[in-house]
One Martini backbone bead per residue (centre of mass of N, CA, C, O) as a GRO file, in nm:
protein
  359
    1MET     BB    1   3.711  11.130   7.049
    2ASN     BB    2   4.029  11.112   7.204
    3ILE     BB    3   4.154  10.824   7.384
    4ILE     BB    4   4.409  10.765   7.629
    5SER     BB    5   4.491  10.462   7.796
    6PHE     BB    6   4.668  10.393   8.123
    7MET     BB    7   4.512  10.154   8.192
    8SER     BB    8   4.481   9.843   8.388
    9VAL     BB    9   4.390   9.521   8.474
   10ARG     BB   10   4.686   9.541   8.613
   11PRO     BB   11   4.852   9.762   8.800
   12GLU     BB   12   5.135   9.591   8.811
   13LYS     BB   13   5.080   9.562   8.469
   14ASN     BB   14   5.175   9.841   8.315
   15ILE     BB   15   5.250   9.907   7.997
   16GLY     BB   16   5.264  10.216   7.968
   17ARG     BB   17   5.457  10.265   8.204
   18TYR     BB   18   5.687  10.094   8.099
   19LEU     BB   19   5.738  10.233   7.822
   20ILE     BB   20   5.794  10.524   7.942
   21SER     BB   21   6.047  10.419   8.117
   22THR     BB   22   6.225  10.308   7.861
   23ASP     BB   23   6.084  10.498   7.598
   24ALA     BB   24   5.956  10.799   7.579
   25GLN     BB   25   6.014  10.910   7.293
   26ALA     BB   26   5.884  10.685   7.124
   27LEU     BB   27   5.603  10.710   7.252
   28GLY     BB   28   5.563  11.015   7.201
   29GLN     BB   29   5.545  10.991   6.890
   30LYS     BB   30   5.286  10.822   6.895
   31LEU     BB   31   5.105  11.014   7.066
   32ALA     BB   32   5.128  11.264   6.863
   33THR     BB   33   4.917  11.132   6.648
   34VAL     BB   34   4.707  11.230   6.853
   35GLU     BB   35   4.435  11.428   6.860
   36ASN     BB   36   4.337  11.585   7.123
   37PRO     BB   37   4.381  11.429   7.392
   38THR     BB   38   4.248  11.212   7.636
   39VAL     BB   39   4.402  11.123   7.944
   40VAL     BB   40   4.407  10.817   8.119
   41ILE     BB   41   4.492  10.788   8.467
   42PRO     BB   42   4.610  10.705   8.754
   43ALA     BB   43   4.549  10.793   9.056
   44GLY     BB   44   4.835  10.972   9.180
   45ASP     BB   45   5.026  10.966   8.914
   46THR     BB   46   5.253  11.209   8.888
   47GLU     BB   47   5.483  11.099   8.714
   48LEU     BB   48   5.320  11.022   8.463
   49LYS     BB   49   5.193  11.299   8.412
   50ALA     BB   50   5.456  11.458   8.371
   51ARG     BB   51   5.560  11.297   8.125
   52LEU     BB   52   5.309  11.349   7.941
   53GLN     BB   53   5.318  11.658   7.943
   54GLU     BB   54   5.596  11.673   7.810
   55LEU     BB   55   5.511  11.515   7.543
   56LEU     BB   56   5.214  11.665   7.472
   57GLY     BB   57   5.130  11.909   7.615
   58ALA     BB   58   4.852  12.128   7.579
   59ALA     BB   59   4.666  11.930   7.405
   60ALA     BB   60   4.630  11.777   7.667
   61SER     BB   61   4.411  11.597   7.872
   62PHE     BB   62   4.318  11.500   8.215
   63VAL     BB   63   4.220  11.182   8.371
   64GLU     BB   64   4.134  11.034   8.669
   65ALA     BB   65   4.155  10.689   8.798
   66ASP     BB   66   4.058  10.399   8.943
   67ALA     BB   67   4.290  10.128   8.980
   68SER     BB   68   4.101   9.897   9.105
   69PHE     BB   69   4.019   9.907   8.828
   70GLY     BB   70   4.007   9.770   8.467
   71TYR     BB   71   3.795   9.664   8.261
   72VAL     BB   72   3.624   9.932   8.200
   73TYR     BB   73   3.873  10.087   8.046
   74GLY     BB   74   3.798   9.927   7.761
   75ASN     BB   75   3.546  10.118   7.747
   76GLU     BB   76   3.427  10.386   7.579
   77THR     BB   77   3.170  10.468   7.748
   78ALA     BB   78   3.313  10.475   8.023
   79LEU     BB   79   3.523  10.694   7.947
   80LEU     BB   80   3.324  10.912   7.868
   81ALA     BB   81   3.196  10.938   8.147
   82LEU     BB   82   3.457  11.017   8.293
   83THR     BB   83   3.506  11.289   8.130
   84ARG     BB   84   3.213  11.393   8.264
   85GLY     BB   85   3.222  11.305   8.582
   86GLN     BB   86   3.150  11.009   8.584
   87MET     BB   87   3.087  10.701   8.603
   88PRO     BB   88   3.243  10.401   8.467
   89VAL     BB   89   2.974  10.314   8.282
   90PRO     BB   90   2.860  10.104   8.068
   91MET     BB   91   2.637  10.137   7.762
   92ALA     BB   92   2.819   9.942   7.586
   93ARG     BB   93   2.991   9.782   7.374
   94ARG     BB   94   3.261   9.741   7.225
   95GLY     BB   95   3.263   9.938   6.925
   96GLN     BB   96   2.961  10.105   6.950
   97SER     BB   97   3.114  10.386   6.957
   98SER     BB   98   3.145  10.696   6.767
   99ALA     BB   99   3.255  10.911   6.993
  100VAL     BB  100   3.506  10.706   7.029
  101THR     BB  101   3.869  10.682   7.031
  102LEU     BB  102   4.073  10.417   7.126
  103HIS     BB  103   4.390  10.425   7.297
  104THR     BB  104   4.690  10.222   7.336
  105PRO     BB  105   5.013  10.142   7.402
  106ALA     BB  106   5.000   9.843   7.295
  107HIS     BB  107   4.939   9.965   6.998
  108LEU     BB  108   5.099  10.225   6.935
  109TRP     BB  109   5.381  10.070   7.034
  110ALA     BB  110   5.365   9.910   6.737
  111ASP     BB  111   5.363   9.718   6.496
  112GLU     BB  112   5.220   9.582   6.252
  113HIS     BB  113   5.055   9.314   6.388
  114LYS     BB  114   5.118   9.421   6.679
  115ARG     BB  115   5.168   9.366   7.044
  116TRP     BB  116   5.141   9.421   7.376
  117LEU     BB  117   5.231   9.177   7.640
  118TRP     BB  118   5.147   9.042   7.965
  119ILE     BB  119   5.308   8.797   8.135
  120ASP     BB  120   5.273   8.718   8.456
  121ASN     BB  121   5.582   8.592   8.511
  122LEU     BB  122   5.689   8.854   8.404
  123ASP     BB  123   5.878   9.168   8.423
  124ALA     BB  124   5.787   9.210   8.117
  125PRO     BB  125   5.680   9.295   7.831
  126CYS     BB  126   5.573   9.169   7.508
  127LEU     BB  127   5.608   9.107   7.164
  128VAL     BB  128   5.326   9.027   6.959
  129SER     BB  129   5.113   8.885   6.773
  130ASP     BB  130   4.770   8.946   6.691
  131THR     BB  131   4.810   8.618   6.597
  132ALA     BB  132   4.864   8.408   6.816
  133THR     BB  133   4.988   8.131   6.975
  134VAL     BB  134   5.018   7.921   7.229
  135GLY     BB  135   5.317   7.862   7.167
  136ASP     BB  136   5.414   8.156   7.177
  137ILE     BB  137   5.346   8.206   7.473
  138LEU     BB  138   5.515   7.973   7.595
  139ALA     BB  139   5.790   8.072   7.486
  140GLN     BB  140   5.785   8.340   7.650
  141ALA     BB  141   5.732   8.228   7.943
  142GLY     BB  142   5.897   7.966   8.046
  143VAL     BB  143   5.718   7.736   8.165
  144SER     BB  144   5.689   7.475   8.373
  145GLU     BB  145   5.440   7.266   8.345
  146PRO     BB  146   5.203   7.336   8.163
  147LYS     BB  147   4.831   7.370   8.127
  148ALA     BB  148   4.742   7.683   8.084
  149VAL     BB  149   4.584   7.956   7.893
  150TYR     BB  150   4.502   8.298   7.985
  151PHE     BB  151   4.284   8.535   7.841
  152GLU     BB  152   4.210   8.821   7.927
  153HIS     BB  153   4.036   9.074   7.944
  154PRO     BB  154   3.802   9.056   7.679
  155ASP     BB  155   3.833   8.757   7.610
  156GLY     BB  156   3.843   8.476   7.821
  157ARG     BB  157   4.037   8.244   7.743
  158MET     BB  158   4.070   7.889   7.812
  159LEU     BB  159   4.362   7.697   7.740
  160ASP     BB  160   4.513   7.429   7.628
  161VAL     BB  161   4.843   7.338   7.567
  162ALA     BB  162   4.768   7.134   7.332
  163GLN     BB  163   4.691   7.406   7.158
  164THR     BB  164   4.955   7.515   7.012
  165ASP     BB  165   4.835   7.599   6.701
  166GLU     BB  166   4.637   7.797   6.798
  167ILE     BB  167   4.482   8.080   6.681
  168ILE     BB  168   4.495   8.408   6.845
  169PRO     BB  169   4.321   8.690   6.888
  170VAL     BB  170   4.469   8.951   7.042
  171ASP     BB  171   4.252   9.122   7.311
  172CYS     BB  172   4.487   9.172   7.524
  173GLU     BB  173   4.731   9.252   7.809
  174TRP     BB  174   4.683   8.970   7.967
  175VAL     BB  175   4.859   8.668   8.077
  176ARG     BB  176   4.811   8.329   8.194
  177VAL     BB  177   5.010   8.059   8.323
  178PHE     BB  178   4.932   7.740   8.399
  179THR     BB  179   5.000   7.475   8.607
  180GLN     BB  180   4.993   7.159   8.749
  181LYS     BB  181   4.952   7.306   9.042
  182ASP     BB  182   4.695   7.418   8.933
  183CYS     BB  183   4.360   7.504   8.984
  184MET     BB  184   4.080   7.535   8.774
  185ALA     BB  185   3.861   7.599   8.981
  186HIS     BB  186   4.015   7.833   9.112
  187ALA     BB  187   4.047   8.002   8.858
  188LEU     BB  188   3.741   8.041   8.808
  189ALA     BB  189   3.683   8.176   9.080
  190ASP     BB  190   3.868   8.422   9.043
  191MET     BB  191   3.735   8.531   8.780
  192SER     BB  192   3.450   8.564   8.895
  193ALA     BB  193   3.524   8.765   9.120
  194ARG     BB  194   3.648   8.983   8.939
  195HIS     BB  195   3.402   9.042   8.762
  196PHE     BB  196   3.202   9.110   8.991
  197SER     BB  197   3.367   9.360   9.110
  198GLU     BB  198   3.293   9.525   8.816
  199CYS     BB  199   3.003   9.530   8.833
  200CYS     BB  200   2.726   9.758   8.805
  201GLY     BB  201   2.406   9.634   8.781
  202ARG     BB  202   2.233   9.699   8.515
  203CYS     BB  203   2.242   9.392   8.438
  204VAL     BB  204   2.129   9.082   8.494
  205PHE     BB  205   2.330   8.888   8.333
  206GLY     BB  206   2.592   9.010   8.436
  207TYR     BB  207   2.556   9.027   8.746
  208GLU     BB  208   2.407   8.756   8.814
  209GLY     BB  209   2.600   8.574   8.661
  210ALA     BB  210   2.853   8.644   8.828
  211HIS     BB  211   2.733   8.568   9.100
  212GLN     BB  212   2.675   8.270   9.042
  213SER     BB  213   2.963   8.191   8.964
  214ARG     BB  214   3.093   8.269   9.232
  215VAL     BB  215   2.929   8.084   9.420
  216ILE     BB  216   2.976   7.810   9.282
  217THR     BB  217   3.293   7.811   9.277
  218ASN     BB  218   3.325   7.849   9.582
  219ASP     BB  219   3.189   7.585   9.659
  220ILE     BB  220   3.377   7.391   9.510
  221ILE     BB  221   3.653   7.481   9.667
  222ASN     BB  222   3.475   7.422   9.960
  223LYS     BB  223   3.308   7.143   9.950
  224ARG     BB  224   2.991   7.242   9.827
  225GLY     BB  225   2.945   7.097   9.579
  226LYS     BB  226   2.735   7.006   9.303
  227SER     BB  227   2.640   6.819   9.033
  228ALA     BB  228   2.457   7.068   8.909
  229ASP     BB  229   2.652   7.312   8.873
  230LEU     BB  230   2.770   7.275   8.582
  231ALA     BB  231   2.501   7.285   8.434
  232LEU     BB  232   2.435   7.574   8.517
  233LEU     BB  233   2.680   7.707   8.384
  234ARG     BB  234   2.618   7.606   8.093
  235ASP     BB  235   2.342   7.763   8.082
  236LEU     BB  236   2.440   8.056   8.158
  237ALA     BB  237   2.663   8.152   7.955
  238PRO     BB  238   2.501   8.204   7.685
  239VAL     BB  239   2.319   8.425   7.810
  240MET     BB  240   2.540   8.621   7.889
  241SER     BB  241   2.659   8.661   7.601
  242THR     BB  242   2.379   8.785   7.473
  243GLN     BB  243   2.258   8.983   7.730
  244SER     BB  244   2.484   9.154   7.786
  245LEU     BB  245   2.574   9.495   7.769
  246CYS     BB  246   2.869   9.400   7.815
  247GLU     BB  247   3.194   9.245   7.819
  248LEU     BB  248   3.191   9.126   8.103
  249GLY     BB  249   2.987   8.895   8.047
  250THR     BB  250   3.125   8.766   7.793
  251SER     BB  251   3.406   8.694   7.915
  252LEU     BB  252   3.300   8.509   8.139
  253ALA     BB  253   3.151   8.314   7.957
  254THR     BB  254   3.407   8.220   7.810
  255THR     BB  255   3.553   8.114   8.060
  256ILE     BB  256   3.349   7.898   8.133
  257VAL     BB  257   3.336   7.738   7.869
  258THR     BB  258   3.650   7.678   7.837
  259SER     BB  259   3.697   7.548   8.113
  260LEU     BB  260   3.488   7.312   8.076
  261GLU     BB  261   3.596   7.200   7.809
  262HIS     BB  262   3.910   7.146   7.918
  263PHE     BB  263   3.839   7.113   8.268
  264GLY     BB  264   3.586   6.947   8.365
  265THR     BB  265   3.707   6.694   8.503
  266GLU     BB  266   3.862   6.843   8.726
  267ILE     BB  267   3.618   6.994   8.844
  268GLU     BB  268   3.430   6.743   8.894
  269ALA     BB  269   3.613   6.602   9.115
  270HIS     BB  270   3.514   6.785   9.352
  271MET     BB  271   3.236   6.624   9.357
  272GLY     BB  272   3.264   6.319   9.283
  273LYS     BB  273   3.558   6.264   9.453
  274LYS     BB  274   3.642   6.475   9.664
  275GLN     BB  275   3.880   6.624   9.484
  276CYS     BB  276   4.199   6.774   9.418
  277PRO     BB  277   4.413   6.695   9.169
  278SER     BB  278   4.637   6.930   9.241
  279GLY     BB  279   4.633   7.008   9.558
  280ALA     BB  280   4.523   7.329   9.612
  281CYS     BB  281   4.272   7.278   9.784
  282SER     BB  282   4.229   7.301  10.120
  283ALA     BB  283   3.947   7.152  10.157
  284TYR     BB  284   4.090   6.870  10.027
  285MET     BB  285   4.265   6.831  10.257
  286THR     BB  286   4.446   6.585  10.440
  287PHE     BB  287   4.518   6.418  10.744
  288HIS     BB  288   4.832   6.253  10.851
  289ILE     BB  289   4.987   5.980  11.025
  290MET     BB  290   5.310   5.878  11.048
  291PRO     BB  291   5.438   5.578  11.153
  292SER     BB  292   5.757   5.650  11.145
  293LEU     BB  293   5.705   5.918  11.355
  294CYS     BB  294   5.532   5.806  11.566
  295THR     BB  295   5.526   5.789  11.947
  296GLY     BB  296   5.252   5.791  12.116
  297CYS     BB  297   5.191   6.068  12.303
  298CYS     BB  298   4.895   6.231  12.261
  299ASP     BB  299   4.904   6.538  12.184
  300CYS     BB  300   4.698   6.542  11.946
  301VAL     BB  301   4.457   6.434  12.105
  302ASP     BB  302   4.436   6.677  12.303
  303ALA     BB  303   4.396   6.896  12.060
  304CYS     BB  304   4.136   6.746  11.972
  305GLU     BB  305   3.794   6.853  11.967
  306GLU     BB  306   3.666   6.599  11.780
  307ASP     BB  307   3.772   6.312  11.829
  308ALA     BB  308   3.960   6.219  11.545
  309ILE     BB  309   4.167   6.036  11.723
  310MET     BB  310   4.308   5.730  11.721
  311SER     BB  311   4.417   5.589  12.049
  312LYS     BB  312   4.720   5.502  12.237
  313LYS     BB  313   4.967   5.450  12.427
  314GLY     BB  314   5.226   5.359  12.199
  315PHE     BB  315   5.050   5.425  11.949
  316VAL     BB  316   4.953   5.470  11.645
  317HIS     BB  317   4.794   5.723  11.513
  318VAL     BB  318   4.450   5.787  11.386
  319ILE     BB  319   4.263   5.949  11.144
  320ASP     BB  320   3.933   6.048  11.119
  321GLN     BB  321   3.807   6.167  10.827
  322LYS     BB  322   3.502   6.216  10.908
  323ALA     BB  323   3.577   6.394  11.175
  324CYS     BB  324   3.758   6.577  11.038
  325THR     BB  325   3.813   6.953  11.002
  326ALA     BB  326   4.098   7.074  10.933
  327CYS     BB  327   4.234   7.274  11.162
  328GLY     BB  328   4.551   7.190  11.267
  329ALA     BB  329   4.610   7.130  11.575
  330CYS     BB  330   4.786   6.871  11.551
  331VAL     BB  331   5.030   6.994  11.409
  332ASP     BB  332   5.108   7.192  11.641
  333ALA     BB  333   5.139   6.953  11.865
  334CYS     BB  334   5.364   6.815  11.690
  335ASP     BB  335   5.714   6.752  11.749
  336GLU     BB  336   5.765   6.521  11.505
  337ASP     BB  337   5.632   6.574  11.226
  338ALA     BB  338   5.390   6.338  11.168
  339ILE     BB  339   5.198   6.550  11.028
  340ILE     BB  340   5.021   6.551  10.721
  341THR     BB  341   4.938   6.661  10.401
  342ALA     BB  342   4.685   6.579  10.142
  343GLY     BB  343   4.566   6.517   9.842
  344ALA     BB  344   4.506   6.295   9.603
  345GLU     BB  345   4.757   6.171   9.739
  346LYS     BB  346   4.788   5.908   9.965
  347PRO     BB  347   4.907   5.777  10.235
  348ARG     BB  348   5.021   5.509  10.415
  349THR     BB  349   4.792   5.390  10.662
  350PRO     BB  350   4.650   5.275  10.926
  351PRO     BB  351   4.319   5.196  11.026
  352ARG     BB  352   4.462   5.141  11.308
  353PRO     BB  353   4.613   5.112  11.585
  354ILE     BB  354   4.966   5.063  11.635
  355PRO     BB  355   5.257   4.985  11.726
  356CYS     BB  356   5.536   5.146  11.788
  357LYS     BB  357   5.868   5.189  11.656
  358ARG     BB  358   5.873   5.471  11.792
  359ARG     BB  359   6.003   5.638  12.119
   0.00000   0.00000   0.00000
């Protein structure tokens, strides 16, 4: 059975839809080489369906799928179930089913050894070698101060930009380039949550592994992480990789392993130093009153329900970091804009109230 999938891991970055909108005839010629295809399209996309019916004629049949999912539509057994009117639940890993030949626009409309790839910050997909390097991706992305390159499911690799010459067999349709302003603990938490949202629950190591990764990484970015958390993730990932029934578990395992391999120190800082080095995690932000701007009015003191601000009238107020809950009420109360937030780098402030220079 031939299946052409127009589903995307990111609905807003649909390569097939983009290609058919820019050069329908060229894509149509490629699609016509597939015999008696069943075409899987996002539910409710009547415009795409009409264009494809025009290009493929009566030989093609169509199946609509829920576009809020994305990962599962890269699995042949899940698509086969969908064509039978069942839920798209994978029964085996990709490439293990002889009953289905899966085609995607990213491969069909590309020269030999090339494929279409959508880099997250770009407005359109680009054509890359199917064995691209990290440097190739960075050159296409044009991002300033890059930190990491993430190859989305089913690949799942998180690589340091220092690995410029490393050759990557590109097996995904979407890539994200993280910058120095991005937190890699937060990135891992986002990927864990996304994988968990698509798990079917059939296998223990895929579903429970994704659940544990989601809970642990969410704790880390919300200042609840423990020193043993990363060791647990390192133990969990290899088991997920070998025991998961489909590639959802294996790609998340790869994401965990490569994220900890290249950015373990940054992630560990959230527990060991209780700080987010990139300053992106709001739970690790601290509030500070700038001496040069404070007028000693006590408005912030009145707004603080935790009594976390040391002060007296006419003196520079000082926030007790141990008592502060980071609610932000003091910021709203200050008409002088004297209260700022800080990440890893903290401003110089007095340890106790001192007379104000500004009144």
